[in-house]
C-alpha positions in Angstrom: 0.0 0.0 0.0 2.9 2.5 1.0 4.7 1.7 -2.3 1.5 2.6 -4.1 1.2 5.8 -2.3 4.7 6.9 -3.2 4.3 5.9 -6.7 1.2 8.1 -7.0 2.9 10.9 -5.1 5.8 11.0 -7.7 3.4 10.9 -10.5 1.5 13.8 -9.2 4.8 15.7 -8.5 5.8 15.1 -12.0 2.6 16.3 -13.4 2.8 19.4 -11.2 6.2 20.1 -12.5 5.2 19.7 -16.1 2.1 22.0 -15.7 4.4 24.6 -14.0 6.9 24.5 -16.9 4.0 24.7 -19.3 2.4 27.7 -17.6 5.7 29.5 -17.8 6.2 28.8 -21.4 2.5 29.8 -22.1 3.2 33.2 -20.3 6.4 33.7 -22.3 4.6 33.0 -25.6 1.7 35.3 -24.6 4.3 38.0 -23.7 6.1 37.6 -27.1 2.7 37.9 -29.0 1.8 41.0 -26.9 5.3 42.6 -27.8 4.7 41.7 -31.5 1.3 43.4 -31.5 2.9 46.4 -29.5 0.2 45.9 -26.8 1.9 47.9 -24.1 -0.8 47.1 -21.4 -0.9 43.4 -22.1 3.0 43.1 -22.2 3.4 44.9 -19.0 0.8 42.6 -17.3 2.5 39.5 -18.7 6.0 40.7 -17.6 4.6 41.2 -14.0 2.9 37.8 -14.1 6.2 36.2 -15.1 8.1 38.2 -12.6 5.7 37.2 -9.9 5.9 33.5 -10.8 9.8 33.7 -10.6 9.6 35.4 -7.2 7.2 32.8 -5.9 9.6 30.1 -7.2 12.5 31.6 -5.4 10.7 32.1 -2.1 12.0 28.8 -0.8 15.6 30.0 -1.2 15.0 32.8 1.2 13.2 30.8 3.9 14.9 31.0 7.2 15.3 27.4 7.7 17.4 27.1 4.4 19.6 30.2 4.9 22.3 28.6 7.4 22.1 31.3 10.0 24.8 31.1 12.6 22.9 31.6 15.8 25.9 30.7 18.2 26.1 34.5 19.2 24.1 37.6 18.6 26.9 39.1 16.6 27.3 36.1 14.3 23.5 35.9 13.9 23.4 39.5 12.7 26.4 39.1 10.5 24.8 36.1 8.8 21.5 38.0 8.4 23.5 40.8 6.8 25.0 38.4 4.2 21.6 37.0 3.5 20.1 40.4 2.7 23.0 41.2 0.3 23.5 37.7 -1.0 22.9 36.3 -4.5 19.2 35.4 -4.0 18.4 38.8 -2.5 20.0 40.5 -5.4 18.2 38.2 -7.9 14.9 38.9 -6.2 15.5 42.6 -6.2 16.3 42.6 -9.8 13.0 40.9 -10.5 11.1 43.5 -8.5 13.0 46.2 -10.5 11.9 44.8 -14.0 9.3 47.6 -14.5 12.0 50.2 -14.1 14.2 48.7 -16.9 14.6 51.2 -19.8 12.9 49.0 -22.4 9.9 48.0 -20.3 7.5 46.4 -21.2 8.7 45.5 -24.7 12.4 44.8 -24.2 12.8 43.2 -20.8 15.8 41.1 -19.6 15.0 38.7 -16.9 17.8 37.8 -14.3 19.1 34.4 -14.1 18.6 32.6 -10.7 21.9 32.2 -8.8 22.0 28.4 -8.8 21.2 28.3 -12.5 23.7 26.2 -14.7 24.1 29.2 -16.9 25.7 31.2 -14.1 24.7 34.9 -13.4 24.3 36.0 -17.0 20.9 37.6 -17.8 18.4 35.9 -20.0 16.5 38.1 -22.3 12.9 37.3 -22.9 
């Protein structure tokens, strides 16, 4: 019975991952179409949807239990918090929040690449 449960759970997780990837691709395709049509309002709304999805996806990277805080002393705790707020994930998330201020917004937007991406820290144009 347990084996069946784990098998079904794995199937559901795989389906969820596929749906998530499909949704992101659908949003990107809709954004490209809005840019082609020069529909500024639709393009801006889609950039924000994609940005919000990327922020949601990165939330787990900023959760306190995953940040490796040093709580041995108050000074070390504050120092480790400081590193978190200026770390790669914080910079990435701020870049996502700053998308609407990019010079080419909403038709020429460059989305930042997540820090743990295989492509490194290069920006990915959309």
